[in-house]
C-alpha positions in Angstrom: 49.6 18.9 92.1 52.3 20.4 89.8 55.8 21.2 91.0 58.2 23.7 89.6 58.7 21.9 86.5 56.3 20.2 84.2 56.7 16.8 82.7 55.5 16.3 79.1 52.5 14.1 80.6 51.5 16.9 83.0 51.7 19.6 80.2 49.5 17.3 78.0 46.9 17.0 80.7 46.8 20.9 81.3 46.6 21.6 77.5 43.9 19.0 77.1 42.0 20.5 80.0 42.3 24.1 78.8 41.2 23.1 75.3 38.1 21.4 76.8 37.1 24.2 78.9 37.4 26.7 75.9 35.4 24.5 73.6 32.7 24.0 76.2 32.4 27.7 76.8 32.2 28.2 73.0 29.5 25.6 72.8 27.6 27.3 75.7 27.8 30.7 74.1 26.5 29.1 70.6 23.5 27.8 72.7 23.0 31.2 74.3 22.9 32.9 70.8 20.6 30.5 69.4 18.1 30.7 72.4 18.4 34.6 72.3 17.5 34.5 68.5 14.5 32.1 69.1 13.2 34.4 71.6 13.6 37.6 69.7 12.1 35.8 66.5 9.0 34.8 68.8 8.7 38.5 70.2 8.7 40.0 66.6 6.3 37.6 65.1 3.5 39.9 63.7 0.0 39.0 64.7 -2.1 38.0 61.8 -5.0 40.4 60.7 -8.2 39.2 59.7 -8.2 38.5 55.9 -9.9 40.9 53.7 -11.5 39.7 50.4 -10.5 41.9 47.5 -11.4 42.3 44.0 -9.0 40.6 41.7 -6.2 42.9 40.7 -6.0 43.9 36.9 -3.1 42.5 34.9 -0.5 45.1 34.6 1.1 45.3 31.2 4.8 43.6 31.0 7.3 46.4 31.2 10.2 45.9 28.9 13.6 46.9 30.4 15.7 49.0 28.3 19.1 47.6 27.8 21.8 49.2 29.8 24.1 51.8 28.0 27.5 49.8 27.9 29.3 52.6 25.7 31.6 53.3 28.7 32.4 49.6 29.2 33.2 49.1 25.4 35.3 52.1 25.4 37.3 50.9 28.4 37.8 47.6 27.0 38.8 48.9 23.5 41.4 51.2 25.3 42.8 48.2 27.3 43.0 46.0 24.0 44.6 48.9 22.2 47.2 49.2 25.1 48.0 45.5 25.1 48.4 45.3 21.2 50.2 48.6 20.9 47.9 49.8 18.2 45.7 52.9 18.0 42.1 52.5 19.3 40.8 53.6 15.8 42.6 50.9 13.9 40.1 48.1 15.0 36.6 47.6 16.0 35.3 45.8 19.1 32.3 44.0 17.7 31.1 41.9 20.8 32.3 41.5 24.5 31.3 38.1 26.0 32.7 37.4 29.5 34.3 33.9 29.8 34.6 32.1 33.1 36.7 29.2 32.0 39.3 29.9 34.4 39.4 27.9 37.7 39.5 29.6 41.1 42.7 28.2 42.0 44.3 29.5 38.7 42.6 33.0 39.2 44.1 33.3 42.7 47.5 32.1 41.6 47.6 34.7 38.9 46.4 37.5 40.9 48.7 36.7 43.9 51.6 36.9 41.4 50.8 40.4 40.8 51.8 41.6 44.3 
């Protein structure tokens, strides 16, 4: 069908045919994966045990969680601020640390990519 040299039309036909074959094979693989997942889910479905009536459980008292010890985090942030300001860490006090997320993803990526 094709000679020693291909024209642009013939090359386009070959490329279009190749791309079509690749996507059809990928679609077939996708359907096979979904089928296998459905079969495995059906096989692993546990059989229901007969329901057993039990006495109502007693209310458990609410457990209060202790706040996490952030002293290491405060020390690291204090050291970083002192380094940036060029001051001694004992010359100021960090009273509160509040994370801010006012920066967009685009600006954060731009800033971090500028560091490389």
